[in-house]
N, CA, C and O atoms as a GROMACS GRO file, in nm:
protein
  392
    1UNK      N    1   0.306  -2.296   1.237
    1UNK     CA    2   0.276  -2.164   1.239
    1UNK      C    3   0.251  -2.108   1.102
    1UNK      O    4   0.294  -2.156   0.997
    2UNK      N    5   0.174  -1.999   1.113
    2UNK     CA    6   0.134  -1.921   0.986
    2UNK      C    7   0.269  -1.881   0.910
    2UNK      O    8   0.274  -1.894   0.787
    3UNK      N    9   0.383  -1.831   0.985
    3UNK     CA   10   0.482  -1.766   0.920
    3UNK      C   11   0.567  -1.864   0.819
    3UNK      O   12   0.629  -1.819   0.722
    4UNK      N   13   0.562  -1.984   0.848
    4UNK     CA   14   0.632  -2.065   0.763
    4UNK      C   15   0.608  -2.068   0.622
    4UNK      O   16   0.689  -2.113   0.540
    5UNK      N   17   0.480  -2.011   0.590
    5UNK     CA   18   0.440  -1.992   0.427
    5UNK      C   19   0.481  -1.869   0.383
    5UNK      O   20   0.444  -1.838   0.270
    6UNK      N   21   0.552  -1.788   0.447
    6UNK     CA   22   0.605  -1.651   0.408
    6UNK      C   23   0.723  -1.630   0.413
    6UNK      O   24   0.797  -1.700   0.484
    7UNK      N   25   0.770  -1.518   0.331
    7UNK     CA   26   0.914  -1.489   0.336
    7UNK      C   27   0.949  -1.422   0.449
    7UNK      O   28   0.863  -1.382   0.527
    8UNK      N   29   1.079  -1.403   0.471
    8UNK     CA   30   1.125  -1.356   0.608
    8UNK      C   31   1.069  -1.215   0.620
    8UNK      O   32   1.018  -1.180   0.726
    9UNK      N   33   1.076  -1.132   0.514
    9UNK     CA   34   1.023  -0.990   0.533
    9UNK      C   35   0.887  -0.972   0.584
    9UNK      O   36   0.857  -0.893   0.674
   10UNK      N   37   0.796  -1.058   0.516
   10UNK     CA   38   0.667  -1.052   0.560
   10UNK      C   39   0.628  -1.105   0.685
   10UNK      O   40   0.534  -1.058   0.748
   11UNK      N   41   0.701  -1.207   0.728
   11UNK     CA   42   0.697  -1.269   0.843
   11UNK      C   43   0.742  -1.150   0.972
   11UNK      O   44   0.677  -1.128   1.074
   12UNK      N   45   0.839  -1.101   0.940
   12UNK     CA   46   0.892  -1.003   1.034
   12UNK      C   47   0.795  -0.884   1.050
   12UNK      O   48   0.763  -0.843   1.162
   13UNK      N   49   0.743  -0.824   0.922
   13UNK     CA   50   0.652  -0.722   0.937
   13UNK      C   51   0.530  -0.749   1.003
   13UNK      O   52   0.478  -0.654   1.062
   14UNK      N   53   0.470  -0.866   1.004
   14UNK     CA   54   0.340  -0.894   1.063
   14UNK      C   55   0.379  -0.931   1.231
   14UNK      O   56   0.299  -0.903   1.320
   15UNK      N   57   0.484  -0.984   1.255
   15UNK     CA   58   0.540  -0.998   1.398
   15UNK      C   59   0.566  -0.881   1.467
   15UNK      O   60   0.536  -0.870   1.586
   16UNK      N   61   0.623  -0.784   1.400
   16UNK     CA   62   0.660  -0.666   1.441
   16UNK      C   63   0.526  -0.575   1.480
   16UNK      O   64   0.514  -0.514   1.586
   17UNK      N   65   0.435  -0.579   1.382
   17UNK     CA   66   0.300  -0.500   1.391
   17UNK      C   67   0.230  -0.569   1.518
   17UNK      O   68   0.170  -0.496   1.598
   18UNK      N   69   0.234  -0.695   1.537
   18UNK     CA   70   0.167  -0.752   1.652
   18UNK      C   71   0.250  -0.708   1.787
   18UNK      O   72   0.189  -0.678   1.889
   19UNK      N   73   0.385  -0.707   1.782
   19UNK     CA   74   0.442  -0.688   1.880
   19UNK      C   75   0.430  -0.542   1.936
   19UNK      O   76   0.423  -0.527   2.058
   20UNK      N   77   0.429  -0.445   1.858
   20UNK     CA   78   0.428  -0.314   1.894
   20UNK      C   79   0.265  -0.251   1.898
   20UNK      O   80   0.237  -0.139   1.941
   21UNK      N   81   0.173  -0.346   1.846
   21UNK     CA   82   0.040  -0.309   1.852
   21UNK      C   83   0.022  -0.190   1.741
   21UNK      O   84  -0.046  -0.089   1.761
   22UNK      N   85   0.087  -0.217   1.631
   22UNK     CA   86   0.070  -0.112   1.506
   22UNK      C   87  -0.070  -0.088   1.463
   22UNK      O   88  -0.150  -0.180   1.482
   23UNK      N   89  -0.111   0.021   1.410
   23UNK     CA   90  -0.243   0.041   1.361
   23UNK      C   91  -0.255  -0.026   1.226
   23UNK      O   92  -0.359  -0.076   1.183
   24UNK      N   93  -0.134  -0.024   1.161
   24UNK     CA   94  -0.138  -0.092   1.014
   24UNK      C   95   0.026  -0.140   1.001
   24UNK      O   96   0.126  -0.093   1.055
   25UNK      N   97   0.008  -0.255   0.903
   25UNK     CA   98   0.149  -0.296   0.867
   25UNK      C   99   0.145  -0.279   0.702
   25UNK      O  100   0.048  -0.301   0.630
   26UNK      N  101   0.252  -0.244   0.669
   26UNK     CA  102   0.274  -0.235   0.512
   26UNK      C  103   0.312  -0.352   0.455
   26UNK      O  104   0.424  -0.399   0.472
   27UNK      N  105   0.210  -0.413   0.374
   27UNK     CA  106   0.218  -0.545   0.318
   27UNK      C  107   0.143  -0.545   0.189
   27UNK      O  108   0.028  -0.504   0.173
   28UNK      N  109   0.229  -0.601   0.093
   28UNK     CA  110   0.168  -0.598  -0.046
   28UNK      C  111   0.137  -0.771  -0.090
   28UNK      O  112   0.053  -0.804  -0.173
   29UNK      N  113   0.215  -0.856  -0.021
   29UNK     CA  114   0.203  -0.993  -0.073
   29UNK      C  115   0.068  -1.056  -0.035
   29UNK      O  116   0.027  -1.051   0.081
   30UNK      N  117   0.001  -1.115  -0.131
   30UNK     CA  118  -0.131  -1.176  -0.104
   30UNK      C  119  -0.144  -1.274   0.002
   30UNK      O  120  -0.241  -1.275   0.077
   31UNK      N  121  -0.044  -1.359   0.009
   31UNK     CA  122  -0.042  -1.464   0.120
   31UNK      C  123  -0.017  -1.385   0.243
   31UNK      O  124  -0.106  -1.395   0.328
   32UNK      N  125   0.067  -1.321   0.266
   32UNK     CA  126   0.084  -1.226   0.380
   32UNK      C  127  -0.041  -1.137   0.412
   32UNK      O  128  -0.062  -1.117   0.531
   33UNK      N  129  -0.111  -1.092   0.337
   33UNK     CA  130  -0.215  -1.012   0.362
   33UNK      C  131  -0.325  -1.119   0.432
   33UNK      O  132  -0.387  -1.091   0.535
   34UNK      N  133  -0.338  -1.231   0.369
   34UNK     CA  134  -0.436  -1.320   0.410
   34UNK      C  135  -0.409  -1.358   0.563
   34UNK      O  136  -0.494  -1.354   0.652
   35UNK      N  137  -0.267  -1.397   0.578
   35UNK     CA  138  -0.236  -1.442   0.725
   35UNK      C  139  -0.255  -1.323   0.819
   35UNK      O  140  -0.319  -1.336   0.923
   36UNK      N  141  -0.200  -1.208   0.784
   36UNK     CA  142  -0.232  -1.083   0.885
   36UNK      C  143  -0.360  -1.076   0.916
   36UNK      O  144  -0.395  -1.065   1.033
   37UNK      N  145  -0.451  -1.080   0.808
   37UNK     CA  146  -0.604  -1.054   0.836
   37UNK      C  147  -0.636  -1.178   0.946
   37UNK      O  148  -0.704  -1.154   1.046
   38UNK      N  149  -0.585  -1.301   0.922
   38UNK     CA  150  -0.633  -1.403   1.020
   38UNK      C  151  -0.577  -1.370   1.153
   38UNK      O  152  -0.641  -1.415   1.249
   39UNK      N  153  -0.467  -1.299   1.179
   39UNK     CA  154  -0.416  -1.278   1.286
   39UNK      C  155  -0.452  -1.136   1.360
   39UNK      O  156  -0.408  -1.096   1.468
   40UNK      N  157  -0.547  -1.067   1.267
   40UNK     CA  158  -0.598  -0.957   1.328
   40UNK      C  159  -0.513  -0.831   1.318
   40UNK      O  160  -0.522  -0.734   1.394
   41UNK      N  161  -0.426  -0.846   1.211
   41UNK     CA  162  -0.325  -0.721   1.173
   41UNK      C  163  -0.392  -0.654   1.059
   41UNK      O  164  -0.414  -0.710   0.952
   42UNK      N  165  -0.423  -0.532   1.085
   42UNK     CA  166  -0.464  -0.448   0.969
   42UNK      C  167  -0.355  -0.417   0.889
   42UNK      O  168  -0.244  -0.406   0.940
   43UNK      N  169  -0.374  -0.400   0.758
   43UNK     CA  170  -0.265  -0.383   0.664
   43UNK      C  171  -0.310  -0.267   0.547
   43UNK      O  172  -0.428  -0.251   0.515
   44UNK      N  173  -0.209  -0.196   0.493
   44UNK     CA  174  -0.205  -0.118   0.395
   44UNK      C  175  -0.112  -0.160   0.283
   44UNK      O  176  -0.001  -0.200   0.318
   45UNK      N  177  -0.138  -0.155   0.169
   45UNK     CA  178  -0.060  -0.177   0.064
   45UNK      C  179   0.030  -0.053   0.016
   45UNK      O  180  -0.004   0.063   0.041
   46UNK      N  181   0.138  -0.082  -0.048
   46UNK     CA  182   0.207   0.038  -0.102
   46UNK      C  183   0.144   0.145  -0.184
   46UNK      O  184   0.171   0.265  -0.171
   47UNK      N  185   0.048   0.090  -0.278
   47UNK     CA  186  -0.021   0.191  -0.355
   47UNK      C  187  -0.129   0.263  -0.281
   47UNK      O  188  -0.164   0.373  -0.324
   48UNK      N  189  -0.184   0.214  -0.177
   48UNK     CA  190  -0.262   0.272  -0.080
   48UNK      C  191  -0.200   0.386  -0.010
   48UNK      O  192  -0.265   0.489   0.008
   49UNK      N  193  -0.074   0.372   0.033
   49UNK     CA  194   0.007   0.473   0.108
   49UNK      C  195   0.047   0.569   0.013
   49UNK      O  196   0.054   0.685   0.052
   50UNK      N  197   0.076   0.540  -0.114
   50UNK     CA  198   0.118   0.651  -0.220
   50UNK      C  199  -0.036   0.732  -0.250
   50UNK      O  200  -0.032   0.854  -0.260
   51UNK      N  201  -0.142   0.675  -0.260
   51UNK     CA  202  -0.260   0.739  -0.274
   51UNK      C  203  -0.276   0.842  -0.158
   51UNK      O  204  -0.307   0.959  -0.182
   52UNK      N  205  -0.256   0.798  -0.040
   52UNK     CA  206  -0.273   0.901   0.069
   52UNK      C  207  -0.188   1.005   0.066
   52UNK      O  208  -0.223   1.118   0.102
   53UNK      N  209  -0.052   0.973   0.017
   53UNK     CA  210   0.035   1.086   0.006
   53UNK      C  211   0.005   1.168  -0.104
   53UNK      O  212   0.034   1.288  -0.095
   54UNK      N  213  -0.052   1.122  -0.217
   54UNK     CA  214  -0.096   1.205  -0.319
   54UNK      C  215  -0.202   1.300  -0.295
   54UNK      O  216  -0.212   1.412  -0.344
   55UNK      N  217  -0.285   1.239  -0.210
   55UNK     CA  218  -0.411   1.299  -0.152
   55UNK      C  219  -0.369   1.439  -0.076
   55UNK      O  220  -0.430   1.546  -0.081
   56UNK      N  221  -0.258   1.410  -0.010
   56UNK     CA  222  -0.201   1.529   0.069
   56UNK      C  223  -0.095   1.611  -0.011
   56UNK      O  224  -0.022   1.692   0.046
   57UNK      N  225  -0.089   1.588  -0.136
   57UNK     CA  226   0.001   1.663  -0.230
   57UNK      C  227   0.149   1.644  -0.218
   57UNK      O  228   0.231   1.725  -0.261
   58UNK      N  229   0.178   1.522  -0.152
   58UNK     CA  230   0.305   1.498  -0.120
   58UNK      C  231   0.384   1.410  -0.224
   58UNK      O  232   0.502   1.380  -0.207
   59UNK      N  233   0.318   1.374  -0.324
   59UNK     CA  234   0.389   1.290  -0.434
   59UNK      C  235   0.302   1.312  -0.570
   59UNK      O  236   0.186   1.352  -0.560
   60UNK      N  237   0.351   1.289  -0.673
   60UNK     CA  238   0.285   1.303  -0.795
   60UNK      C  239   0.279   1.146  -0.856
   60UNK      O  240   0.374   1.081  -0.898
   61UNK      N  241   0.139   1.106  -0.848
   61UNK     CA  242   0.130   0.954  -0.868
   61UNK      C  243   0.176   0.907  -1.005
   61UNK      O  244   0.222   0.794  -1.018
   62UNK      N  245   0.166   0.989  -1.106
   62UNK     CA  246   0.227   0.929  -1.227
   62UNK      C  247   0.377   0.909  -1.223
   62UNK      O  248   0.432   0.810  -1.272
   63UNK      N  249   0.444   1.015  -1.159
   63UNK     CA  250   0.597   0.992  -1.145
   63UNK      C  251   0.624   0.882  -1.055
   63UNK      O  252   0.718   0.812  -1.091
   64UNK      N  253   0.570   0.851  -0.955
   64UNK     CA  254   0.589   0.751  -0.841
   64UNK      C  255   0.550   0.604  -0.916
   64UNK      O  256   0.622   0.504  -0.906
   65UNK      N  257   0.438   0.607  -0.984
   65UNK     CA  258   0.413   0.491  -1.052
   65UNK      C  259   0.517   0.446  -1.177
   65UNK      O  260   0.544   0.328  -1.200
   66UNK      N  261   0.562   0.546  -1.243
   66UNK     CA  262   0.651   0.532  -1.343
   66UNK      C  263   0.789   0.499  -1.276
   66UNK      O  264   0.868   0.432  -1.342
   67UNK      N  265   0.821   0.535  -1.164
   67UNK     CA  266   0.949   0.482  -1.085
   67UNK      C  267   0.926   0.357  -1.032
   67UNK      O  268   1.026   0.286  -1.020
   68UNK      N  269   0.816   0.311  -0.996
   68UNK     CA  270   0.791   0.167  -0.939
   68UNK      C  271   0.790   0.082  -1.046
   68UNK      O  272   0.835  -0.030  -1.024
   69UNK      N  273   0.747   0.109  -1.166
   69UNK     CA  274   0.757   0.040  -1.283
   69UNK      C  275   0.903  -0.024  -1.312
   69UNK      O  276   0.929  -0.124  -1.379
   70UNK      N  277   0.976   0.048  -1.254
   70UNK     CA  278   1.142   0.020  -1.302
   70UNK      C  279   1.204  -0.070  -1.187
   70UNK      O  280   1.325  -0.092  -1.182
   71UNK      N  281   1.115  -0.120  -1.096
   71UNK     CA  282   1.159  -0.193  -0.988
   71UNK      C  283   1.094  -0.340  -0.981
   71UNK      O  284   1.028  -0.378  -1.078
   72UNK      N  285   1.108  -0.407  -0.888
   72UNK     CA  286   1.047  -0.537  -0.876
   72UNK      C  287   0.908  -0.528  -0.826
   72UNK      O  288   0.842  -0.632  -0.830
   73UNK      N  289   0.854  -0.422  -0.779
   73UNK     CA  290   0.727  -0.409  -0.746
   73UNK      C  291   0.637  -0.436  -0.866
   73UNK      O  292   0.654  -0.396  -0.982
   74UNK      N  293   0.516  -0.527  -0.807
   74UNK     CA  294   0.421  -0.546  -0.910
   74UNK      C  295   0.283  -0.528  -0.872
   74UNK      O  296   0.235  -0.572  -0.767
   75UNK      N  297   0.209  -0.452  -0.974
   75UNK     CA  298   0.065  -0.454  -0.952
   75UNK      C  299   0.011  -0.441  -1.075
   75UNK      O  300   0.071  -0.397  -1.174
   76UNK      N  301  -0.128  -0.487  -1.069
   76UNK     CA  302  -0.208  -0.511  -1.210
   76UNK      C  303  -0.208  -0.355  -1.273
   76UNK      O  304  -0.208  -0.251  -1.208
   77UNK      N  305  -0.209  -0.370  -1.415
   77UNK     CA  306  -0.213  -0.244  -1.480
   77UNK      C  307  -0.371  -0.176  -1.446
   77UNK      O  308  -0.386  -0.055  -1.434
   78UNK      N  309  -0.472  -0.266  -1.436
   78UNK     CA  310  -0.600  -0.216  -1.401
   78UNK      C  311  -0.587  -0.144  -1.264
   78UNK      O  312  -0.636  -0.032  -1.258
   79UNK      N  313  -0.532  -0.190  -1.162
   79UNK     CA  314  -0.512  -0.118  -1.034
   79UNK      C  315  -0.432   0.001  -1.048
   79UNK      O  316  -0.465   0.096  -0.977
   80UNK      N  317  -0.320   0.016  -1.135
   80UNK     CA  318  -0.265   0.136  -1.134
   80UNK      C  319  -0.334   0.227  -1.221
   80UNK      O  320  -0.311   0.346  -1.199
   81UNK      N  321  -0.412   0.200  -1.314
   81UNK     CA  322  -0.491   0.285  -1.393
   81UNK      C  323  -0.604   0.350  -1.302
   81UNK      O  324  -0.636   0.468  -1.311
   82UNK      N  325  -0.661   0.262  -1.215
   82UNK     CA  326  -0.748   0.324  -1.131
   82UNK      C  327  -0.695   0.424  -1.025
   82UNK      O  328  -0.761   0.520  -0.985
   83UNK      N  329  -0.576   0.396  -0.984
   83UNK     CA  330  -0.516   0.477  -0.893
   83UNK      C  331  -0.488   0.620  -0.961
   83UNK      O  332  -0.519   0.724  -0.903
   84UNK      N  333  -0.429   0.618  -1.086
   84UNK     CA  334  -0.404   0.744  -1.155
   84UNK      C  335  -0.535   0.807  -1.195
   84UNK      O  336  -0.542   0.930  -1.202
   85UNK      N  337  -0.635   0.736  -1.220
   85UNK     CA  338  -0.776   0.789  -1.255
   85UNK      C  339  -0.824   0.863  -1.131
   85UNK      O  340  -0.872   0.976  -1.143
   86UNK      N  341  -0.814   0.806  -1.016
   86UNK     CA  342  -0.869   0.859  -0.881
   86UNK      C  343  -0.789   0.990  -0.874
   86UNK      O  344  -0.851   1.095  -0.856
   87UNK      N  345  -0.650   0.992  -0.888
   87UNK     CA  346  -0.568   1.105  -0.844
   87UNK      C  347  -0.617   1.237  -0.958
   87UNK      O  348  -0.629   1.355  -0.925
   88UNK      N  349  -0.637   1.192  -1.073
   88UNK     CA  350  -0.679   1.281  -1.172
   88UNK      C  351  -0.807   1.341  -1.119
   88UNK      O  352  -0.819   1.460  -1.090
   89UNK      N  353  -0.892   1.260  -1.111
   89UNK     CA  354  -1.047   1.319  -1.055
   89UNK      C  355  -1.031   1.410  -0.931
   89UNK      O  356  -1.101   1.510  -0.912
   90UNK      N  357  -0.929   1.365  -0.844
   90UNK     CA  358  -0.907   1.449  -0.730
   90UNK      C  359  -0.842   1.587  -0.751
   90UNK      O  360  -0.862   1.682  -0.676
   91UNK      N  361  -0.770   1.590  -0.850
   91UNK     CA  362  -0.713   1.711  -0.894
   91UNK      C  363  -0.800   1.815  -0.949
   91UNK      O  364  -0.778   1.936  -0.940
   92UNK      N  365  -0.913   1.751  -1.016
   92UNK     CA  366  -1.017   1.840  -1.082
   92UNK      C  367  -1.111   1.901  -0.983
   92UNK      O  368  -1.186   1.996  -1.009
   93UNK      N  369  -1.101   1.837  -0.863
   93UNK     CA  370  -1.205   1.902  -0.758
   93UNK      C  371  -1.152   2.047  -0.703
   93UNK      O  372  -1.032   2.071  -0.691
   94UNK      N  373  -1.257   2.142  -0.670
   94UNK     CA  374  -1.202   2.262  -0.621
   94UNK      C  375  -1.111   2.244  -0.493
   94UNK      O  376  -1.130   2.147  -0.421
   95UNK      N  377  -1.032   2.318  -0.471
   95UNK     CA  378  -0.955   2.307  -0.334
   95UNK      C  379  -1.046   2.335  -0.218
   95UNK      O  380  -1.140   2.413  -0.239
   96UNK      N  381  -1.032   2.282  -0.102
   96UNK     CA  382  -1.104   2.315   0.014
   96UNK      C  383  -1.034   2.430   0.072
   96UNK      O  384  -0.911   2.433   0.066
   97UNK      N  385  -1.104   2.528   0.128
   97UNK     CA  386  -1.049   2.656   0.200
   97UNK      C  387  -0.985   2.583   0.328
   97UNK      O  388  -1.021   2.478   0.381
   98UNK      N  389  -0.878   2.670   0.365
   98UNK     CA  390  -0.818   2.621   0.491
   98UNK      C  391  -0.837   2.712   0.595
   98UNK      O  392  -0.793   2.687   0.707
   0.00000   0.00000   0.00000
């Protein structure tokens, strides 16, 4: 089966997403993303979730990225730079009236 190529956490995340019919699974591992895609499971990565949270004003991207850098989480510096730039550009836009 597909899952024998993944760690237990990734396997369980995909299996659970399939079992409950989740809209998305939170997966960062490249191999797990490929397998989830083959199985029809849509995924979001940690940075995408954080970007959505920043868009809603729930987190400060620079602070979160700094904290992530102190963990075992890994993302390319280019990707992190793009995320920070996107957040900075978003902050420069005028706020939408509510």
